[in-house]
N, CA and C atoms as an extended XYZ file, in Angstrom:
510
Properties=species:S:1:pos:R:3:atomname:S:1:resname:S:1:resid:I:1 pbc="F F F"
N        -4.798       20.120       16.030 N   MET     1
C        -4.553       18.784       16.538 CA  MET     1
C        -5.846       17.999       16.541 C   MET     1
N        -5.804       16.779       16.072 N   LEU     2
C        -6.973       15.917       16.000 CA  LEU     2
C        -7.368       15.452       17.391 C   LEU     2
N        -8.637       15.568       17.722 N   SER     3
C        -9.135       15.078       18.997 CA  SER     3
C        -9.469       13.599       18.867 C   SER     3
N        -8.977       12.802       19.812 N   THR     4
C        -9.251       11.363       19.803 CA  THR     4
C       -10.213       10.975       20.910 C   THR     4
N       -10.756       11.959       21.633 N   GLU     5
C       -11.618       11.649       22.766 CA  GLU     5
C       -12.897       10.933       22.369 C   GLU     5
N       -13.390       11.125       21.163 N   HIS     6
C       -14.614       10.467       20.717 CA  HIS     6
C       -14.361        9.077       20.115 C   HIS     6
N       -13.094        8.696       19.962 N   LEU     7
C       -12.750        7.404       19.357 CA  LEU     7
C       -12.705        6.294       20.393 C   LEU     7
N       -13.113        5.099       19.994 N   PRO     8
C       -12.940        3.970       20.909 CA  PRO     8
C       -11.452        3.712       21.151 C   PRO     8
N       -11.140        3.125       22.294 N   THR     9
C        -9.760        2.764       22.604 CA  THR     9
C        -9.266        1.794       21.542 C   THR     9
N        -8.023        1.973       21.071 N   PRO    10
C        -7.547        1.061       20.017 CA  PRO    10
C        -7.454       -0.372       20.536 C   PRO    10
N        -7.830       -1.310       19.684 N   SER    11
C        -7.708       -2.717       20.058 CA  SER    11
C        -6.410       -3.300       19.522 C   SER    11
N        -5.748       -2.564       18.620 N   LEU    12
C        -4.517       -3.082       18.040 CA  LEU    12
C        -3.628       -1.938       17.550 C   LEU    12
N        -2.425       -1.869       18.085 N   ILE    13
C        -1.400       -0.967       17.550 CA  ILE    13
C        -0.365       -1.866       16.890 C   ILE    13
N        -0.199       -1.684       15.593 N   ALA    14
C         0.710       -2.512       14.794 CA  ALA    14
C         1.871       -1.645       14.333 C   ALA    14
N         3.088       -1.942       14.791 N   PRO    15
C         4.229       -1.104       14.425 CA  PRO    15
C         4.510       -1.120       12.929 C   PRO    15
N         5.032       -0.008       12.446 N   ALA    16
C         5.444        0.102       11.041 CA  ALA    16
C         6.729       -0.705       10.850 C   ALA    16
N         7.044       -1.081        9.628 N   PRO    17
C         6.327       -0.831        8.372 CA  PRO    17
C         5.164       -1.809        8.201 C   PRO    17
N         4.239       -1.414        7.356 N   TRP    18
C         3.058       -2.229        7.074 CA  TRP    18
C         3.128       -2.777        5.658 C   TRP    18
N         2.557       -3.948        5.474 N   SER    19
C         2.334       -4.516        4.154 CA  SER    19
C         0.824       -4.556        3.955 C   SER    19
N         0.343       -3.927        2.897 N   LEU    20
C        -1.092       -3.795        2.648 CA  LEU    20
C        -1.444       -4.311        1.262 C   LEU    20
N        -2.646       -4.823        1.122 N   THR    21
C        -3.164       -5.144       -0.207 CA  THR    21
C        -4.574       -4.592       -0.312 C   THR    21
N        -4.983       -4.289       -1.517 N   GLY    22
C        -6.328       -3.777       -1.736 CA  GLY    22
C        -6.489       -3.268       -3.152 C   GLY    22
N        -7.592       -2.612       -3.374 N   ASN    23
C        -7.907       -2.004       -4.671 CA  ASN    23
C        -8.132       -0.521       -4.450 C   ASN    23
N        -7.871        0.255       -5.487 N   GLY    24
C        -8.098        1.673       -5.321 CA  GLY    24
C        -8.005        2.446       -6.616 C   GLY    24
N        -8.187        3.729       -6.466 N   TYR    25
C        -8.123        4.665       -7.576 CA  TYR    25
C        -7.204        5.816       -7.181 C   TYR    25
N        -6.444        6.308       -8.148 N   ILE    26
C        -5.613        7.485       -7.946 CA  ILE    26
C        -6.007        8.501       -9.012 C   ILE    26
N        -6.324        9.703       -8.576 N   PHE    27
C        -6.695       10.790       -9.475 CA  PHE    27
C        -5.636       11.872       -9.369 C   PHE    27
N        -5.189       12.388      -10.503 N   LEU    28
C        -4.196       13.457      -10.542 CA  LEU    28
C        -4.856       14.734      -11.054 C   LEU    28
N        -4.504       15.851      -10.422 N   TYR    29
C        -5.094       17.139      -10.757 CA  TYR    29
C        -4.008       18.204      -10.851 C   TYR    29
N        -4.247       19.179      -11.674 N   ARG    30
C        -3.448       20.411      -11.697 CA  ARG    30
C        -4.383       21.476      -11.151 C   ARG    30
N        -4.109       21.986       -9.952 N   LEU    31
C        -5.011       22.927       -9.288 CA  LEU    31
C        -4.385       24.311       -9.203 C   LEU    31
N        -5.201       25.354       -9.328 N   PRO    32
C        -4.677       26.712       -9.163 CA  PRO    32
C        -4.165       26.911       -7.732 C   PRO    32
N        -3.053       27.628       -7.601 N   GLU    33
C        -2.436       27.844       -6.291 CA  GLU    33
C        -3.407       28.482       -5.300 C   GLU    33
N        -4.182       29.452       -5.736 N   LYS    34
C        -5.145       30.113       -4.847 CA  LYS    34
C        -6.146       29.099       -4.289 C   LYS    34
N        -6.631       28.202       -5.121 N   PHE    35
C        -7.563       27.168       -4.673 CA  PHE    35
C        -6.906       26.270       -3.634 C   PHE    35
N        -5.681       25.828       -3.912 N   VAL    36
C        -4.966       24.953       -2.973 CA  VAL    36
C        -4.806       25.655       -1.631 C   VAL    36
N        -4.355       26.895       -1.654 N   ARG    37
C        -4.094       27.610       -0.403 CA  ARG    37
C        -5.363       27.864        0.404 C   ARG    37
N        -6.505       28.027       -0.273 N   GLU    38
C        -7.746       28.367        0.427 CA  GLU    38
C        -8.656       27.173        0.711 C   GLU    38
N        -8.600       26.127       -0.109 N   LYS    39
C        -9.623       25.074       -0.031 CA  LYS    39
C        -9.105       23.660        0.194 C   LYS    39
N        -7.802       23.482        0.323 N   CYS    40
C        -7.259       22.115        0.315 CA  CYS    40
C        -6.733       21.637        1.664 C   CYS    40
N        -7.349       22.112        2.749 N   PHE    41
C        -7.092       21.574        4.086 CA  PHE    41
C        -5.648       21.713        4.542 C   PHE    41
N        -4.940       22.737        4.084 N   LEU    42
C        -3.530       22.860        4.414 CA  LEU    42
C        -3.315       23.206        5.891 C   LEU    42
N        -2.322       22.571        6.468 N   PHE    43
C        -1.815       22.970        7.772 CA  PHE    43
C        -0.946       24.201        7.543 C   PHE    43
N        -0.692       24.981        8.588 N   ASP    44
C         0.118       26.192        8.433 CA  ASP    44
C         1.487       25.893        7.825 C   ASP    44
N         2.139       24.816        8.295 N   TYR    45
C         3.474       24.501        7.767 CA  TYR    45
C         3.412       24.147        6.284 C   TYR    45
N         2.294       23.573        5.823 N   GLN    46
C         2.151       23.281        4.400 CA  GLN    46
C         1.891       24.563        3.622 C   GLN    46
N         1.027       25.405        4.150 N   ARG    47
C         0.692       26.660        3.469 CA  ARG    47
C         1.958       27.498        3.253 C   ARG    47
N         2.835       27.506        4.251 N   ASP    48
C         4.062       28.295        4.167 CA  ASP    48
C         5.099       27.704        3.218 C   ASP    48
N         4.959       26.435        2.871 N   ASN    49
C         5.988       25.751        2.080 CA  ASN    49
C         5.460       25.130        0.792 C   ASN    49
N         4.291       25.552        0.356 N   TYR    50
C         3.668       24.991       -0.847 CA  TYR    50
C         4.452       25.372       -2.104 C   TYR    50
N         4.724       24.396       -2.976 N   LYS    51
C         5.483       24.632       -4.207 CA  LYS    51
C         4.673       24.351       -5.470 C   LYS    51
N         3.584       23.565       -5.381 N   GLY    52
C         2.766       23.324       -6.565 CA  GLY    52
C         2.889       21.934       -7.118 C   GLY    52
N         2.932       21.836       -8.432 N   LEU    53
C         2.974       20.613       -9.210 CA  LEU    53
C         1.602       19.947       -9.221 C   LEU    53
N         1.542       18.639       -9.147 N   LEU    54
C         0.281       17.910       -9.239 CA  LEU    54
C        -0.307       17.601       -7.871 C   LEU    54
N        -1.621       17.716       -7.784 N   ALA    55
C        -2.354       17.255       -6.613 CA  ALA    55
C        -2.880       15.858       -6.921 C   ALA    55
N        -3.127       15.085       -5.879 N   SER    56
C        -3.724       13.769       -6.116 CA  SER    56
C        -4.706       13.421       -5.010 C   SER    56
N        -5.651       12.592       -5.375 N   MET    57
C        -6.610       12.048       -4.428 CA  MET    57
C        -6.580       10.545       -4.629 C   MET    57
N        -6.624        9.817       -3.525 N   MET    58
C        -6.607        8.362       -3.589 CA  MET    58
C        -7.805        7.816       -2.826 C   MET    58
N        -8.495        6.868       -3.445 N   LEU    59
C        -9.571        6.106       -2.813 CA  LEU    59
C        -9.084        4.675       -2.746 C   LEU    59
N        -8.994        4.108       -1.544 N   VAL    60
C        -8.428        2.778       -1.404 CA  VAL    60
C        -9.339        1.914       -0.545 C   VAL    60
N        -9.537        0.696       -0.993 N   ASP    61
C       -10.269       -0.327       -0.233 CA  ASP    61
C        -9.236       -1.386        0.150 C   ASP    61
N        -8.647       -1.247        1.351 N   TYR    62
C        -7.617       -2.182        1.806 CA  TYR    62
C        -8.272       -3.485        2.248 C   TYR    62
N        -7.828       -4.584        1.663 N   HIS    63
C        -8.359       -5.896        2.024 CA  HIS    63
C        -7.588       -6.506        3.181 C   HIS    63
N        -6.257       -6.330        3.167 N   THR    64
C        -5.429       -6.852        4.249 CA  THR    64
C        -4.482       -5.761        4.739 C   THR    64
N        -4.450       -5.589        6.055 N   THR    65
C        -3.532       -4.677        6.725 CA  THR    65
C        -3.239       -5.285        8.093 C   THR    65
N        -2.221       -4.805        8.779 N   PRO    66
C        -1.948       -5.313       10.129 CA  PRO    66
C        -3.068       -5.040       11.140 C   PRO    66
N        -3.980       -4.103       10.825 N   VAL    67
C        -5.095       -3.814       11.743 CA  VAL    67
C        -6.444       -4.233       11.158 C   VAL    67
N        -6.428       -5.022       10.089 N   GLY    68
C        -7.674       -5.478        9.459 CA  GLY    68
C        -8.054       -4.596        8.285 C   GLY    68
N        -9.080       -5.011        7.559 N   PRO    69
C        -9.501       -4.253        6.374 CA  PRO    69
C       -10.094       -2.885        6.757 C   PRO    69
N        -9.855       -1.916        5.885 N   TYR    70
C       -10.486       -0.608        6.052 CA  TYR    70
C       -10.431        0.143        4.731 C   TYR    70
N       -11.163        1.235        4.683 N   ARG    71
C       -11.198        2.089        3.490 CA  ARG    71
C       -10.585        3.430        3.818 C   ARG    71
N       -10.081        4.092        2.752 N   GLU    72
C        -9.345        5.336        2.958 CA  GLU    72
C        -9.590        6.282        1.796 C   GLU    72
N        -9.707        7.549        2.115 N   LEU    73
C        -9.790        8.635        1.147 CA  LEU    73
C        -8.751        9.660        1.581 C   LEU    73
N        -7.751        9.916        0.724 N   LEU    74
C        -6.726       10.876        1.123 CA  LEU    74
C        -6.464       11.876        0.017 C   LEU    74
N        -5.995       13.055        0.445 N   PHE    75
C        -5.749       14.145       -0.481 CA  PHE    75
C        -4.328       14.657       -0.300 C   PHE    75
N        -3.612       14.755       -1.409 N   ILE    76
C        -2.263       15.315       -1.449 CA  ILE    76
C        -2.329       16.518       -2.383 C   ILE    76
N        -2.294       17.751       -1.844 N   PRO    77
C        -2.501       18.931       -2.683 CA  PRO    77
C        -1.322       19.351       -3.543 C   PRO    77
N        -0.196       18.660       -3.425 N   GLY    78
C         0.945       19.011       -4.275 CA  GLY    78
C         2.265       18.779       -3.569 C   GLY    78
N         3.280       19.493       -4.048 N   VAL    79
C         4.634       19.375       -3.512 CA  VAL    79
C         4.885       20.512       -2.535 C   VAL    79
N         5.620       20.194       -1.476 N   PHE    80
C         5.981       21.152       -0.436 CA  PHE    80
C         7.470       21.042       -0.171 C   PHE    80
N         8.093       22.152        0.204 N   GLU    81
C         9.483       22.084        0.625 CA  GLU    81
C         9.486       21.856        2.133 C   GLU    81
N         9.875       20.650        2.530 N   LEU    82
C         9.902       20.262        3.935 CA  LEU    82
C        11.270       19.663        4.246 C   LEU    82
N        11.887       20.143        5.289 N   LEU    83
C        13.215       19.662        5.695 CA  LEU    83
C        14.208       19.710        4.533 C   LEU    83
N        14.173       20.810        3.803 N   GLU    84
C        15.076       21.078        2.686 CA  GLU    84
C        14.927       20.102        1.521 C   GLU    84
N        13.778       19.446        1.414 N   LYS    85
C        13.477       18.571        0.272 CA  LYS    85
C        12.097       18.920       -0.257 C   LYS    85
N        11.924       18.766       -1.545 N   ASN    86
C        10.608       18.900       -2.130 CA  ASN    86
C         9.944       17.528       -2.079 C   ASN    86
N         8.768       17.481       -1.467 N   THR    87
C         8.090       16.206       -1.281 CA  THR    87
C         6.575       16.393       -1.299 C   THR    87
N         5.866       15.353       -1.645 N   PHE    88
C         4.414       15.368       -1.564 CA  PHE    88
C         4.023       15.214       -0.102 C   PHE    88
N         2.911       15.811        0.302 N   SER    89
C         2.479       15.758        1.696 CA  SER    89
C         0.956       15.683        1.753 C   SER    89
N         0.444       14.812        2.601 N   ILE    90
C        -1.000       14.628        2.772 CA  ILE    90
C        -1.558       15.776        3.609 C   ILE    90
N        -2.678       16.353        3.151 N   SER    91
C        -3.316       17.401        3.947 CA  SER    91
C        -4.604       16.922        4.609 C   SER    91
N        -5.210       15.859        4.090 N   LYS    92
C        -6.461       15.360        4.661 CA  LYS    92
C        -6.551       13.877        4.378 C   LYS    92
N        -6.957       13.106        5.398 N   ILE    93
C        -7.100       11.668        5.221 CA  ILE    93
C        -8.251       11.164        6.083 C   ILE    93
N        -9.141       10.429        5.453 N   TYR    94
C       -10.283        9.818        6.124 CA  TYR    94
C       -10.138        8.306        6.037 C   TYR    94
N       -10.505        7.607        7.112 N   VAL    95
C       -10.474        6.145        7.133 CA  VAL    95
C       -11.747        5.627        7.794 C   VAL    95
N       -12.042        4.364        7.520 N   SER    96
C       -13.285        3.759        8.012 CA  SER    96
C       -13.134        3.011        9.324 C   SER    96
N       -11.918        2.959        9.888 N   ASP    97
C       -11.687        2.135       11.069 CA  ASP    97
C       -10.898        2.909       12.122 C   ASP    97
N       -11.361        2.853       13.381 N   ALA    98
C       -10.695        3.582       14.461 CA  ALA    98
C        -9.271        3.082       14.691 C   ALA    98
N        -9.000        1.787       14.502 N   ASN    99
C        -7.631        1.291       14.660 CA  ASN    99
C        -6.690        1.936       13.655 C   ASN    99
N        -7.172        2.203       12.454 N   SER   100
C        -6.350        2.897       11.466 CA  SER   100
C        -6.063        4.327       11.907 C   SER   100
N        -7.049        4.984       12.517 N   VAL   101
C        -6.831        6.336       13.039 CA  VAL   101
C        -5.725        6.307       14.088 C   VAL   101
N        -5.844        5.431       15.071 N   TRP   102
C        -4.857        5.344       16.154 CA  TRP   102
C        -3.466        4.989       15.620 C   TRP   102
N        -3.397        4.037       14.697 N   ASN   103
C        -2.103        3.642       14.153 CA  ASN   103
C        -1.487        4.746       13.312 C   ASN   103
N        -2.297        5.519       12.614 N   GLY   104
C        -1.782        6.664       11.866 CA  GLY   104
C        -1.104        7.659       12.791 C   GLY   104
N        -1.700        7.878       13.954 N   ILE   105
C        -1.121        8.798       14.939 CA  ILE   105
C         0.141        8.195       15.548 C   ILE   105
N         0.048        6.949       16.001 N   GLU   106
C         1.170        6.295       16.698 CA  GLU   106
C         2.384        6.065       15.804 C   GLU   106
N         2.164        5.588       14.588 N   ASN   107
C         3.273        5.201       13.709 CA  ASN   107
C         3.831        6.341       12.869 C   ASN   107
N         2.967        7.225       12.387 N   TRP   108
C         3.411        8.214       11.413 CA  TRP   108
C         3.043        9.657       11.760 C   TRP   108
N         2.337        9.865       12.860 N   GLY   109
C         1.920       11.218       13.215 CA  GLY   109
C         0.914       11.798       12.236 C   GLY   109
N         0.145       10.928       11.567 N   ILE   110
C        -0.834       11.372       10.569 CA  ILE   110
C        -2.184       11.550       11.257 C   ILE   110
N        -2.775       12.745       11.192 N   PRO   111
C        -4.079       12.976       11.825 CA  PRO   111
C        -5.241       12.494       10.951 C   PRO   111
N        -5.451       11.190       10.936 N   LYS   112
C        -6.565       10.619       10.172 CA  LYS   112
C        -7.886       10.955       10.858 C   LYS   112
N        -8.953       11.013       10.057 N   GLU   113
C       -10.295       11.239       10.591 CA  GLU   113
C       -11.163       10.043       10.258 C   GLU   113
N       -12.033        9.699       11.190 N   LEU   114
C       -12.925        8.569       11.022 CA  LEU   114
C       -14.166        8.998       10.245 C   LEU   114
N       -14.578        8.172        9.292 N   CYS   115
C       -15.823        8.422        8.576 CA  CYS   115
C       -16.395        7.091        8.105 C   CYS   115
N       -17.616        7.125        7.632 N   ASP   116
C       -18.272        5.937        7.089 CA  ASP   116
C       -18.156        5.953        5.577 C   ASP   116
N       -17.906        4.786        5.001 N   PHE   117
C       -17.813        4.631        3.555 CA  PHE   117
C       -18.866        3.657        3.075 C   PHE   117
N       -19.499        4.003        1.993 N   ASP   118
C       -20.345        3.054        1.268 CA  ASP   118
C       -19.664        2.876       -0.081 C   ASP   118
N       -19.039        1.747       -0.273 N   PHE   119
C       -18.250        1.451       -1.472 CA  PHE   119
C       -18.931        0.274       -2.141 C   PHE   119
N       -19.561        0.478       -3.286 N   GLN   120
C       -20.307       -0.612       -3.910 CA  GLN   120
C       -20.051       -0.696       -5.409 C   GLN   120
N       -20.055       -1.923       -5.896 N   ALA   121
C       -19.928       -2.166       -7.335 CA  ALA   121
C       -21.321       -2.062       -7.945 C   ALA   121
N       -21.493       -1.150       -8.897 N   LEU   122
C       -22.780       -1.011       -9.575 CA  LEU   122
C       -22.914       -2.022      -10.705 C   LEU   122
N       -21.796       -2.314      -11.355 N   ASP   123
C       -21.712       -3.385      -12.342 CA  ASP   123
C       -20.250       -3.795      -12.397 C   ASP   123
N       -19.876       -4.629      -13.361 N   GLU   124
C       -18.501       -5.139      -13.356 CA  GLU   124
C       -17.437       -4.089      -13.676 C   GLU   124
N       -17.835       -2.906      -14.167 N   ARG   125
C       -16.854       -1.849      -14.475 CA  ARG   125
C       -17.121       -0.525      -13.772 C   ARG   125
N       -18.173       -0.459      -12.937 N   THR   126
C       -18.549        0.809      -12.319 CA  THR   126
C       -18.670        0.664      -10.807 C   THR   126
N       -17.993        1.562      -10.083 N   ASP   127
C       -18.056        1.594       -8.623 CA  ASP   127
C       -18.636        2.927       -8.173 C   ASP   127
N       -19.295        2.886       -7.029 N   LYS   128
C       -19.812        4.112       -6.426 CA  LYS   128
C       -19.299        4.183       -5.000 C   LYS   128
N       -18.803        5.362       -4.620 N   LEU   129
C       -18.307        5.594       -3.265 CA  LEU   129
C       -19.004        6.804       -2.676 C   LEU   129
N       -19.468        6.647       -1.456 N   VAL   130
C       -19.990        7.763       -0.678 CA  VAL   130
C       -19.249        7.753        0.653 C   VAL   130
N       -18.690        8.891        1.031 N   ALA   131
C       -18.042        9.043        2.330 CA  ALA   131
C       -18.847       10.059        3.126 C   ALA   131
N       -19.089        9.735        4.410 N   LYS   132
C       -19.880       10.651        5.225 CA  LYS   132
C       -19.439       10.598        6.677 C   LYS   132
N       -19.659       11.709        7.355 N   GLN   133
C       -19.464       11.795        8.796 CA  GLN   133
C       -20.837       12.074        9.379 C   GLN   133
N       -21.280       11.191       10.266 N   GLY   134
C       -22.658       11.277       10.744 CA  GLY   134
C       -23.573       10.933        9.583 C   GLY   134
N       -24.622       11.711        9.420 N   ASP   135
C       -25.559       11.475        8.316 CA  ASP   135
C       -25.243       12.309        7.084 C   ASP   135
N       -24.185       13.120        7.156 N   GLU   136
C       -23.875       14.062        6.089 CA  GLU   136
C       -22.797       13.552        5.139 C   GLU   136
N       -23.172       13.212        3.886 N   PRO   137
C       -22.139       12.868        2.901 CA  PRO   137
C       -21.309       14.112        2.568 C   PRO   137
N       -19.997       13.932        2.470 N   PHE   138
C       -19.135       15.044        2.079 CA  PHE   138
C       -18.372       14.732        0.800 C   PHE   138
N       -18.459       13.480        0.334 N   PHE   139
C       -17.801       13.102       -0.915 CA  PHE   139
C       -18.596       11.978       -1.546 C   PHE   139
N       -18.829       12.111       -2.856 N   GLU   140
C       -19.520       11.061       -3.597 CA  GLU   140
C       -18.937       10.991       -4.995 C   GLU   140
N       -18.672        9.763       -5.456 N   ALA   141
C       -18.124        9.585       -6.805 CA  ALA   141
C       -18.633        8.291       -7.400 C   ALA   141
N       -18.947        8.339       -8.670 N   THR   142
C       -19.244        7.137       -9.444 CA  THR   142
C       -18.126        7.033      -10.474 C   THR   142
N       -17.437        5.899      -10.460 N   ILE   143
C       -16.226        5.735      -11.258 CA  ILE   143
C       -16.390        4.551      -12.188 C   ILE   143
N       -16.138        4.787      -13.464 N   ARG   144
C       -16.188        3.714      -14.459 CA  ARG   144
C       -14.754        3.368      -14.838 C   ARG   144
N       -14.389        2.130      -14.569 N   ARG   145
C       -13.036        1.664      -14.873 CA  ARG   145
C       -12.852        1.505      -16.371 C   ARG   145
N       -11.617        1.727      -16.799 N   GLY   146
C       -11.250        1.522      -18.194 CA  GLY   146
C       -11.044        0.046      -18.474 C   GLY   146
N       -10.442       -0.245      -19.585 N   SER   147
C       -10.289       -1.628      -20.021 CA  SER   147
C        -9.091       -2.331      -19.401 C   SER   147
N        -8.247       -1.600      -18.658 N   PHE   148
C        -7.108       -2.266      -18.025 CA  PHE   148
C        -6.864       -1.675      -16.643 C   PHE   148
N        -6.223       -2.442      -15.814 N   SER   149
C        -5.772       -1.965      -14.514 CA  SER   149
C        -4.337       -2.440      -14.345 C   SER   149
N        -3.643       -1.910      -13.365 N   PHE   150
C        -2.253       -2.312      -13.171 CA  PHE   150
C        -1.935       -2.314      -11.681 C   PHE   150
N        -1.008       -3.167      -11.286 N   PRO   151
C        -0.613       -3.193       -9.879 CA  PRO   151
C         0.219       -1.963       -9.544 C   PRO   151
N         0.142       -1.554       -8.300 N   LEU   152
C         0.890       -0.401       -7.840 CA  LEU   152
C         1.526       -0.744       -6.509 C   LEU   152
N         2.749       -0.363       -6.335 N   THR   153
C         3.425       -0.567       -5.072 CA  THR   153
C         3.791        0.778       -4.479 C   THR   153
N         3.800        0.850       -3.169 N   THR   154
C         4.225        2.078       -2.503 CA  THR   154
C         5.680        1.966       -2.058 C   THR   154
N         6.397        1.020       -2.610 N   ALA   155
C         7.804        0.841       -2.254 CA  ALA   155
C         8.620        2.104       -2.525 C   ALA   155
N         8.150        2.940       -3.432 N   PHE   156
C         8.872        4.156       -3.776 CA  PHE   156
C         8.385        5.364       -2.978 C   PHE   156
N         7.429        5.181       -2.096 N   LEU   157
C         6.922        6.269       -1.280 CA  LEU   157
C         7.749        6.395       -0.015 C   LEU   157
N         7.892        7.544        0.609 N   PRO   158
C         7.225        8.748        0.160 CA  PRO   158
C         7.840        9.286       -1.126 C   PRO   158
N         6.963        9.726       -2.006 N   LEU   159
C         7.432       10.294       -3.266 CA  LEU   159
C         8.176       11.576       -2.977 C   LEU   159
N         9.376       11.634       -3.396 N   CYS   160
C        10.180       12.835       -3.184 CA  CYS   160
C        10.612       13.384       -4.521 C   CYS   160
N        10.582       14.674       -4.620 N   VAL   161
C        11.111       15.349       -5.785 CA  VAL   161
C        12.392       16.002       -5.317 C   VAL   161
N        13.505       15.531       -5.813 N   SER   162
C        14.795       16.042       -5.345 CA  SER   162
C        14.924       17.514       -5.642 C   SER   162
N        15.458       18.219       -4.698 N   ARG   163
C        15.759       19.623       -4.888 CA  ARG   163
C        17.088       19.720       -5.585 C   ARG   163
N        17.106       20.334       -6.733 N   SER   164
C        18.371       20.400       -7.465 CA  SER   164
C        19.084       21.715       -7.181 C   SER   164
N        20.368       21.631       -7.110 N   ASN   165
C        21.212       22.822       -6.979 CA  ASN   165
C        21.856       23.081       -8.326 C   ASN   165
N        21.834       24.324       -8.730 N   SER   166
C        22.475       24.666       -9.991 CA  SER   166
C        23.972       24.551       -9.844 C   SER   166
N        24.577       23.963      -10.815 N   ALA   167
C        26.044       23.877      -10.829 CA  ALA   167
C        26.502       24.050      -12.264 C   ALA   167
N        27.584       24.690      -12.396 N   THR   168
C        28.150       24.848      -13.737 CA  THR   168
C        29.559       24.259      -13.728 C   THR   168
N        29.924       23.740      -14.838 N   SER   169
C        31.300       23.251      -14.939 CA  SER   169
C        31.985       23.987      -16.068 C   SER   169
N        33.280       24.147      -15.934 N   GLY   170
C        33.987       24.957      -16.892 CA  GLY   170
C        34.729       24.235      -17.893 C   GLY   170
């Protein structure tokens, strides 16, 4: 369970659903099951229900949200069977604003962690991100954008992979 005792009292709790805008990156990975089970921040219920498929990491710089702008780094290690459905599930999420931490807990039961982000444009096609807790960086990436970008909506989230039942017809 995430401890909130070190966090400032929230100044704003904004009920779901939220409408957000911002820029970000999504990375997709195929990770070995042993690595996921040992290194990907799984909760016990996730470890017991891990099914595989693709892992993803998202870096987002939210410009507008109901609680103000903030940055986010989240990790989805793959698909899990939860409540009799196969679905993607977040195992770790960091945000730059305490209100986002509180709202994650209040609205969605998501244990977000607070960290500092240094998100800077090095040139018109290259960004650098450093995420750290205290003085210790734990994630750093320099990303060069390709020649195109595209809008993305989360209207289809949570991403669910339907569990199929075999059926035969005669």
